[in-house]
N, C-alpha and C positions, 0 to 999 in steps of 0.2 A: 555499397553503402556501410553504414556504422549501425544500421539495426533491422532485422529480419522481423518481417510482419507473418505468422501462421496461423490460419484458420480452419478448424474442423468440428464443421458441424455449429454448436451455439458458443467454441471457447476459442479465441483470440490468443496465440502468445507472442510475445515480444520479445524479441531478446535483443540484446546490446550485446553488437559482435566485434568489439574492436579487440583482439585476443592480444596484439603487440603490445598495446599498452594496458595488458589487464583490466579491458572494458572500463578506463577511465573517460570521465565524461567532458568531451570538449564543447563548443558553440553549436559546432555544425551535429553532433548527436542528439542534443540538448533540443535543436530547432527541430530534428527528425522526430524526436519522441513526441513533441508536442502535435506534431502535424499528425503522426499517427494518431495519436487521442483523440483528435476532434472527429477523423473520420470515423474510429471505431465508437467513439460515442452516436455518431450519427447513423450507425448500421442497427437496424434493430434487432437483427440474425446475432447479434453479438451478446452472449448471457452472462461472460466472466470473462475477467483479464487474469493472462498470467505474465508475468515480468519476470524474465530471467538473464543469466548473462551466459555469452556465448564460451564455451570449453570448461573445463574442470578448474581451472587456477584462479577464476575470480566471478563475482557476481558483479558488484562494480568496484574497484579499488578505491574511487574516489574523483575528485576531480582531476580534470589531465594539468598538473603543473606546468606545463610549458604552455598551454592556453589561457591561463591564469596571467602569469604572467605578462603574457603579450596584449592583455586588456586594460584598454585607458579608465580614467575615473569615473565615466559615464558610464561605462560598461558594469564596472565594479557596483554604483549604487542602481542600476535595473535589478538585482535580484537575481538574476538570471536561472540557477540552480532552485532558488526557492520556490521559486512560481510556477517553474514545471512540476515540483512537488506539490503545492498545492492542488496543480489541474488533476494531477495522480488522487490524490484524497478527494477531490470532488467528483472523480467519473463517478458517471452514473450506476455500473455495474459493480459490481463483488469487483474485489482486484487481490491476486495471491501473489506474493513474492516468493520465488522458488529459488532458495539460495544455495550456490555452491560457493566453495573456497571463499575469497576475502570479500567480505561486505563493510570497506572503513570509509570514515570521514562522509563524503557526499552518497558513498554507497550505502551506508547503512542508515542513512535519512534517506533515501531513495525509499529501502526495504520500512522503515517506518511510517512512510504515508500509503504505503500498503492495508487494507484490511488483515489481512493474515498473512504469517510468513512463516514456511516450511523450509527447514534448512537439511544438508547433508550432514553428516558426521564430519565433513573436510572442514566447515563454515567456522569460519572466525568475523568476529564482529566488532567494532570499535570508534572511537572518535579523538584521534589523537593529534588533532588539529592544535594542541596548545605547544606540541613540540615543535610545530612550524611556527610559531608566535602568533598564531590567531585562534580565533575559538569557531565553533559550528555554527555556522551563518545561514543554512538553511533551514532550518526548523526544528533540528536536535535539542536545542534548548528548551521547544515547547513539549514538542510529541516523547520523545524518550521519559519526560516525568510522568507523565498519563499513562503509559505503557505499562513501567517497572518501578514506579514510584520515584519520589523526589531524592532519597538518600542515594540509592544505586545508580541514579542517572550524576547526580553530580559525582558519583566516587569514578564513574567512567570518563568523563567531561574533561576533570580535575584530575585525573591520573594519566589519561590516555591509553589506562590499561585494554588490552586487545583479548578478549575471551572467546571461547570455544563454544562448538555449536551445544555442549551439555549444560552449559554454564549459561549459554544463552536463555536454554528451557528451562533453567533450575529459577531464572529471575523473571521470567515470562515474557523475554523477546521474542521467542519462536514459540510457536502450539505444537509443535512436533518435528521431531529430527528422524531423518532415516538412516538406516547403513543398509549397505549393500544394495543400494540403487542411489540414481541420483534425486536432486530434490523434483525435479521438472516430471520422472519418473514416478517418485510418491506423489506428487501432485495428479498427474494425468490418473493414477489409477485408484486413488482414493477420495482426495476433496472435491475433485472436480464433477465426480460420479453425483454424489448429492448437491452440491451448488449450483453446477447448470442447471441441473435437473429443476430445481427450485426457480433460478433465474429465467428460466424460459418457457417453463410449461406450469408448475405449479401454482408459482406466486409472481410474475414477473413484476408488479406492480410493488407487492411486500418486498421485496429482494432491493427494492433501491431506496426504501422508508428508513431502515436503519440508519446509514448514511445522513441522511437527511436529519435526523433526530439528533444523531452525535454530535454535526457540525453546529447545532443550534447550541448544545450544552456548551459549546465553547466560549459561543457568546454572551449565555446570560448568568448572571450572579447568582439566581435562585437555586433552591435544591433543584426543582423540577421544571423544564420549558415544557410550556404549551405546544412547542412544535412537537415533542413525543407524542402529543394525542392527535395533532394535525395528522402526523405521519401516519398513525396507526387509522384514523377514520377516513385517510384517502385509499387505503386496501380496499376498504368497502364499500368502494364506490367503483370497484373493479368487475368486470365482468367474470372475472377467474371466481369469484367471490363465491357464482350462483353454484359451483359446481362442487363448493366444498360440503362435507356431513356435517356442520356444525351445529350445535344445540344453541337456536335462537331462543332468549329468555324474554318476555314479554316486561317492556319497560313503562312505571309508571312515573308520571309527570313529577311527584311530590319523591322522590327517589334518587332522582339526576342530582348529579354532582356538580355543585357551583365553584 
């Protein structure tokens, strides 16, 4: 198998395990990840999903070049990697990319599709596609500017520069860098303790709502989307809200915001 799925309590870990090609994505692996995402999304016991690469050399080194060369025109137009990353972005629970080693091209784009990115100090990020005579085609031209800003995104894409974990942290591409332990160990030790608890125990509905609101923001041209309000109100329909000790203020009809 090109991937492994491990589940511990409410935490699911999806490991892309093709060390012989530095975890490059081929069609078989993409299809396996897609099937795993569907199964995990349907599992109510999963509160958070970690995506990582097997071994220390690479998270995902990019698309498998041999596989791309074998694809025909119709497969090329099918947006195989792009549609997979969109599914990761839409995954109904929080997703965390635990990045060791290289996250290049499609590997960087996969990490961008996750909600949180944690890197080891050995991680390298980049979009080197222009050097191959192509452009990033699986989401980097959209997601990268939203995460690090248009200027920095253009710099990385147009120059093909590969940056280390420290630089990635400085520009906001990752939110934490771990030293002396792998990214997956850091995630399991720190991030999971809070994210999984919120997603499965304290506020399972609320944990899903930010992504709903964020996705709506991408579709709206206005400054604020009503989806943010709908997402917030959905939390108050959840039974777990009755367990929270929140100050409830009386609402007056004339004070309602229209």
